[in-house]
ROLO-903021 format. One line per 5 residues: their letters; for each residue x, y, z of C-alpha. Coordinates in nm, 4 decimals. Layout:
N
a	X:Y:Z  ...
END
This chain:
339
xxxxx	0.5421:3.9610:-2.4712  0.4054:3.7715:-2.1802  0.3369:3.4157:-2.2213  0.0195:3.2415:-2.1342  0.1754:3.0331:-1.8901
xxxxx	0.3341:3.3503:-1.7167  -0.0156:3.4958:-1.6952  -0.1453:3.1722:-1.5377  0.1638:3.1765:-1.2727  0.1038:3.5775:-1.1989
xxxxx	-0.2614:3.5031:-1.1469  -0.1969:3.2379:-0.8791  0.0678:3.4477:-0.7296  -0.1535:3.7612:-0.7084  -0.4689:3.5290:-0.5750
xxxxx	-0.2698:3.4220:-0.2464  -0.4732:3.7185:-0.1079  -0.6435:3.6431:0.1410  -0.4700:3.2944:0.2326  -0.4050:3.1524:0.5296
xxxxx	-0.0513:2.9753:0.5934  -0.0601:2.7849:0.9283  -0.3685:2.9805:1.0553  -0.2138:3.3153:0.9833  -0.4206:3.5248:0.7579
xxxxx	-0.1998:3.7070:0.4793  -0.2251:4.0110:0.2705  -0.1134:4.0376:-0.0707  0.2926:4.0056:-0.1142  0.5212:4.0828:-0.3608
xxxxx	0.6704:3.7779:-0.5623  1.0070:3.7692:-0.3766  0.8679:3.8058:-0.0390  0.5941:3.5531:-0.1118  0.8314:3.2931:-0.2472
xxxxx	1.0643:3.3363:0.0567  0.7511:3.2943:0.2903  0.6750:2.9483:0.1209  1.0159:2.8245:0.1128  1.0756:2.8970:0.4576
xxxxx	0.7837:2.7345:0.5959  0.6797:2.4524:0.3694  0.7757:2.1000:0.4948  0.8945:2.2504:0.8441  1.2053:2.3564:0.6621
xxxxx	1.2931:2.0011:0.5490  1.4369:2.1078:0.2441  1.3616:1.9591:-0.1035  1.3460:1.6025:0.0121  1.0170:1.6476:0.1888
xxxxx	0.6956:1.5180:-0.0066  0.4095:1.7799:-0.0583  0.0624:1.6695:-0.0421  -0.1348:1.8423:-0.2817  -0.5241:1.8807:-0.3425
xxxxx	-0.7453:2.1029:-0.5310  -1.0789:2.2219:-0.4031  -1.3088:2.3373:-0.6719  -1.7215:2.3182:-0.6766  -1.7334:1.9687:-0.7242
xxxxx	-1.5396:1.8949:-0.3801  -1.7163:1.7359:-0.0956  -1.5504:1.9356:0.1725  -1.6638:1.6973:0.4570  -1.5348:1.4025:0.2840
xxxxx	-1.1946:1.6004:0.2308  -1.1786:1.6647:0.5958  -1.1966:1.2796:0.6339  -0.9230:1.2267:0.4027  -0.7031:1.4740:0.5941
xxxxx	-0.7713:1.2855:0.8747  -0.6652:0.9701:0.7300  -0.3425:1.0887:0.6341  -0.2239:1.0722:0.9621  -0.1565:0.7089:0.8560
xxxxx	0.1072:0.8276:0.6159  0.4008:0.7592:0.8681  0.7188:0.8181:0.6420  0.6873:1.1881:0.6549  0.4713:1.2864:0.9713
xxxxx	0.5563:1.6525:0.9087  0.5079:1.6633:0.5388  0.2850:1.9512:0.4633  -0.0615:1.9711:0.2491  -0.1149:2.2472:0.0060
xxxxx	-0.4746:2.2864:-0.0960  -0.5277:2.4970:-0.3887  -0.8983:2.6415:-0.4115  -1.0747:2.7598:-0.7250  -1.3583:2.8832:-0.5289
xxxxx	-1.3835:3.1365:-0.2267  -1.3116:2.9715:0.1203  -1.4128:3.1692:0.4265  -1.1840:3.1936:0.7316  -1.4216:2.9702:0.9088
xxxxx	-1.4075:2.6711:0.6328  -1.0108:2.7079:0.6367  -0.9979:2.6799:1.0008  -1.2198:2.3744:0.9809  -1.0296:2.1881:0.7328
xxxxx	-0.7008:2.2742:0.9022  -0.8576:2.0931:1.2180  -0.8999:1.7956:1.0150  -0.5382:1.7317:1.0351  -0.2211:1.7477:1.2358
xxxxx	0.0022:1.8537:0.9289  0.0691:2.2195:0.8479  -0.1527:2.3292:0.5958  -0.1470:2.6070:0.3206  -0.4608:2.7417:0.1435
xxxxx	-0.3761:2.9055:-0.1782  -0.6575:3.1005:-0.3745  -0.6434:3.0289:-0.7628  -0.9800:3.1517:-0.8430  -0.8659:3.3844:-1.1307
xxxxx	-0.6937:3.0527:-1.2784  -1.0574:2.8974:-1.3197  -1.1553:3.2104:-1.5202  -0.8726:3.1863:-1.7501  -0.8985:2.9586:-2.0420
xxxxx	-0.6281:2.8885:-2.3244  -0.6175:3.1475:-2.6320  -0.8521:3.0050:-2.9155  -1.1157:2.8518:-2.6639  -1.4046:3.0323:-2.6083
xxxxx	-1.6250:2.9308:-2.2934  -2.0088:2.8964:-2.3252  -2.1865:3.1203:-2.0890  -2.3494:2.9204:-1.7886  -2.1297:2.5822:-1.8442
xxxxx	-1.9400:2.4918:-1.5362  -1.5646:2.4428:-1.6466  -1.4411:2.3559:-1.3009  -1.3721:1.9975:-1.3432  -1.1659:2.0458:-1.6757
xxxxx	-1.0030:2.3536:-1.5007  -0.9103:2.1257:-1.2179  -0.7685:1.8601:-1.4821  -0.5517:2.1176:-1.6519  -0.3862:2.2548:-1.3452
xxxxx	-0.2697:1.9229:-1.2596  -0.1478:1.8292:-1.6255  0.0246:2.1519:-1.7201  -0.0078:2.4364:-1.4309  0.0915:2.3001:-1.0980
xxxxx	0.4453:2.2234:-1.1933  0.6174:2.5532:-1.2556  0.4499:2.7165:-0.9793  0.6863:2.8785:-0.7031  0.4699:2.7370:-0.4351
xxxxx	0.5968:2.3627:-0.5200  0.9456:2.4712:-0.5916  1.0846:2.3694:-0.2674  0.9509:1.9913:-0.3262  1.0634:1.7135:-0.5495
xxxxx	0.7890:1.4789:-0.4863  0.4169:1.5684:-0.5088  0.1441:1.3251:-0.3787  -0.2172:1.4059:-0.5069  -0.5268:1.3481:-0.2714
xxxxx	-0.8667:1.4225:-0.3258  -1.1985:1.4036:-0.1319  -1.2030:1.0278:-0.2420  -0.8759:0.9113:-0.0796  -0.8603:0.7189:0.2212
xxxxx	-0.5818:0.5428:0.3930  -0.7298:0.2710:0.6025  -0.4002:0.1650:0.7948  -0.0431:0.2876:0.8388  0.1720:0.2904:0.5551
xxxxx	0.5549:0.3397:0.6268  0.6277:0.4875:0.2602  0.3757:0.7365:0.2138  0.3670:1.0285:0.1296  0.7013:0.9000:-0.0815
xxxxx	0.7546:0.6306:-0.3480  0.7254:0.2803:-0.2436  1.0611:0.1063:-0.0998  0.9463:-0.2635:-0.1929  1.0354:-0.2744:-0.5150
xxxxx	1.1169:-0.5369:-0.7879  1.4174:-0.5886:-0.9379  1.5163:-0.3249:-1.1809  1.3735:-0.0586:-0.9910  1.5047:0.1888:-0.7548
xxxxx	1.3131:0.4229:-0.5341  1.5125:0.7284:-0.6292  1.4649:0.6296:-1.0165  1.0999:0.6359:-0.9867  0.9402:0.9169:-1.1637
xxxxx	0.5595:0.8121:-1.1117  0.3559:0.5578:-0.9274  -0.0080:0.5192:-0.9336  -0.2029:0.2872:-0.6974  -0.3843:0.1083:-0.9862
xxxxx	-0.3728:-0.2586:-0.9447  -0.1493:-0.3953:-1.2294  -0.3211:-0.5507:-1.5175  -0.6412:-0.4141:-1.4270  -0.7877:-0.1391:-1.6370
xxxxx	-1.1044:0.0439:-1.6256  -1.3633:-0.0231:-1.8713  -1.3059:0.1712:-2.1888  -1.3259:0.5375:-2.0927  -1.5759:0.7151:-2.3241
xxxxx	-1.4442:1.0892:-2.2977  -1.1570:1.0082:-2.5173  -1.2519:1.1528:-2.8512  -0.9697:1.1993:-3.1234  -0.7301:1.2026:-2.8367
xxxxx	-0.5486:0.8862:-2.9764  -0.5160:1.0445:-3.3253  -0.4064:1.3714:-3.1880  -0.1334:1.2306:-2.9885  -0.0367:0.9804:-3.2525
xxxxx	0.0012:1.2714:-3.4993  0.2085:1.4340:-3.2417  0.4153:1.1695:-3.2123  0.4755:1.1308:-3.5611  0.5601:1.5004:-3.6075
xxxxx	0.8231:1.4844:-3.3345  0.9817:1.1606:-3.4128  0.8543:0.9978:-3.0668  0.9151:0.6267:-2.9746  0.6991:0.5057:-2.6707
xxxxx	0.9415:0.4348:-2.4110  0.7016:0.1964:-2.2285  0.5821:-0.0425:-2.4830  0.3825:-0.2319:-2.2715  0.1337:0.0672:-2.1940
xxxxx	0.1337:0.1695:-2.5378  0.0221:-0.1665:-2.6428  -0.2674:-0.1365:-2.4069  -0.3481:0.2208:-2.5694  -0.3360:0.0627:-2.9134
xxxxx	-0.5759:-0.2099:-2.8148  -0.8313:-0.0023:-2.6571  -0.8378:0.2094:-2.9430  -0.8560:-0.0634:-3.2193  -1.0982:-0.2710:-3.0091
xxxxx	-1.3225:-0.0134:-2.8284  -1.2407:0.3289:-2.9830  -1.1296:0.4191:-2.6646  -0.8386:0.4578:-2.4244  -0.7451:0.3307:-2.0860
xxxxx	-0.6848:0.5093:-1.7752  -0.5687:0.4765:-1.4246  -0.8629:0.3946:-1.1967  -0.8288:0.6869:-0.9512  -0.6654:1.0243:-0.9297
xxxxx	-0.4382:0.9089:-0.6358  -0.0803:0.9807:-0.7734  0.2831:1.0150:-0.6637  0.5023:1.2180:-0.8921  0.8491:1.3235:-0.9096
xxxxx	0.8374:1.7187:-1.0177  1.1313:1.6778:-1.2440  0.9621:1.4567:-1.4667  0.6687:1.6843:-1.5382  0.9081:1.9434:-1.5822
xxxxx	1.1350:1.7760:-1.8512  1.0840:1.9541:-2.1934  0.9330:1.6944:-2.3920  0.6626:1.5981:-2.1224  0.5508:1.9609:-2.0615
xxxxx	0.5532:2.0369:-2.4779  0.3249:1.7299:-2.4942  0.0960:1.8613:-2.2188  0.0748:2.2084:-2.3302  -0.0066:2.0738:-2.6934
xxxxx	-0.2816:1.8535:-2.5386  -0.4703:2.1421:-2.3112  -0.3799:2.4417:-2.5014  -0.3538:2.3739:-2.8591  -0.6279:2.1448:-2.8382
xxxxx	-0.8223:2.3042:-2.6028  -1.1565:2.2645:-2.7819  -1.1317:1.8776:-2.7564  -0.9886:1.8988:-2.3662  -1.2680:2.1167:-2.2481
xxxxx	-1.5642:1.9931:-2.4718  -1.4615:1.6223:-2.4619  -1.3681:1.6259:-2.0907  -1.0454:1.4591:-2.1386  -0.9279:1.3506:-1.7968
xxxxx	-0.5862:1.3433:-1.6252  -0.5781:1.0006:-1.5649  -0.6026:0.9388:-1.9386  -0.3625:1.1895:-2.0010  -0.1319:1.0518:-1.7365
xxxxx	-0.1453:0.7071:-1.8914  -0.0637:0.8584:-2.2347  0.2118:1.0502:-2.0725  0.3854:0.7341:-1.9181  0.3523:0.5346:-2.2096
xxxxx	0.5329:0.7948:-2.4213  0.8006:0.9554:-2.1968  0.8379:0.7151:-1.8859  1.0702:0.4429:-1.9118  0.9384:0.1050:-1.7749
xxxxx	1.1593:0.1112:-1.4617  1.0379:0.4759:-1.3847  0.6705:0.3869:-1.3578  0.5630:0.1635:-1.0491  0.1864:0.0091:-1.1026
xxxxx	0.0800:-0.1329:-0.7821  -0.1789:-0.1155:-0.4935  -0.0617:0.1010:-0.2362  -0.1101:-0.0648:0.0798  -0.3836:0.0547:0.3084
xxxxx	-0.5088:0.2724:0.0063  -0.8965:0.2835:-0.0326  -1.0730:0.4839:-0.3009  -1.4196:0.6073:-0.1856  -1.7241:0.5835:-0.4373
xxxxx	-1.9395:0.8665:-0.4131  -2.1669:0.7548:-0.7035  -2.2248:0.4045:-0.5664  -2.2619:0.5518:-0.1726  -1.9378:0.3667:-0.0749
xxxxx	-1.7717:0.5918:0.1861  -1.6483:0.3028:0.3921  -1.7214:0.4956:0.7428  -1.5732:0.1934:0.9495  -1.1913:0.2877:0.8302
xxxxx	-1.2244:0.6317:0.6417  -1.3988:0.8325:0.8751  -1.2222:0.7369:1.1969  -0.9341:0.9646:1.2757  -0.7504:1.0721:1.5853
xxxxx	-0.9078:1.4022:1.5727  -1.2948:1.3110:1.6727  -1.5826:1.3990:1.4835  -1.5076:1.6576:1.2215  -1.6860:1.9846:1.2437
xxxx	-1.9546:2.0584:1.0212  -1.8382:2.1769:0.6986  -2.0439:2.3349:0.4429  -1.9873:2.5249:0.1011
END
């Protein structure tokens, strides 16, 4: 019997038609040929030590701002040939793909995952007319991305969005920070968030029942939090505000092996699939789930919480686009991009 995850993976593999790999339009390929193509080309043949920059394009993405994000990635100096992989849950014309590729000097791969956006976990029935793109994107980053063959050749995944901006040169990105406190090693890090230490976003309202469901899961599986400081924050927010803390943005650096660990993957599947009704209807977010995940399964010396030098988050709701630093790239004015 084919599992749900195998079905999703097959959907992604089938929907690489049409995709563009470095400007070349490709037709459907069988799995073995396609995997070989990705493994030969991603990262300029750099092997598994080359980080991969990943983004997801859905109906909520501002493509012009994503273009500006791509421009600022020139300031990620550690791996100037690290590739971008853009998974898109909506159709992108050849012209749009060309326009986005022109925003960066990095090789970019565009992978069509529109079928995934129409596949929901068993037991959840979507309401006609409701746009679930945001939650499908969240689920993609929580459970689906890590086992795809497209990322198999990469140990480190860096997530960027249309709100990401690098304002000046950073000689660690797109990899983990090297300037670490005592007790931490770069090779030992599993996760890095650019959230400022000690700062937590005001209680996040879309967390209904998430604490209780997680706590019951911990009890049933004899799980003791590996990061007591993060878990104390979770209990405080739950007890004082009936809510949960979250990282204050989506930018993250993740070692893939952590996300593939059986205990981590089982918890994520439990949250997004077993409790899909809450996940979709309550809008549980990847930032909240990452916080929970790292508190439970990430040892203190595996999780690095520190502002990333040069990083700035655009705030669309407040109209803060920071054009002086976030719209200046070596490629001139970006081409007009419309959806």
